[in-house]
C-alpha positions, 0 to 999 in steps of 0.5 A: 886637174887629171882625174884618177880612178882611184877613190880613196878612203879617208879614215879621219882628218885632223886639225890643230888649234891653238888655245887661247891664254883666256881659255886655258885650263889645268890638269892633272895626270899622274900627280904632274899638273898640265896647262892645257894649250892645244886641241886636236880635232878629228874629223871622223868619217861620220862627219862627227868630231873627236877632240882631244887637249894636250899641254905642257906640265907647269913645273917646266920640261917636256913631260909625256904627250898625255891628252885630256879630255875638253871640258864641256865649256861653251867657249871651248866649243866655239873655239872648236867650230871656229877652227874647223871652219878656217881648216875648211877655208884653208882645205879649200885654198890649197895650191897642192904638193909643191 
């Protein structure tokens, strides 16, 4: 491995975590009901996490790419923690650019 004189500034890192069907919930935006299916988890520079939920319209179709707040439920917090730990394992094991 060649050392680089550049120390990059990382402003955030993000992962996507699939919400298991039994933990999904519905929310409404602009009169359209969505089933929330994924969480985007961002690691911020201060070490804290920010989470947004995304999903598909229940009525079908593509719908808009709209974010929703994640409810403060213990099982969803546990999913975020498990997803972050799994992502850390994958980063540690990465083999670099192909």
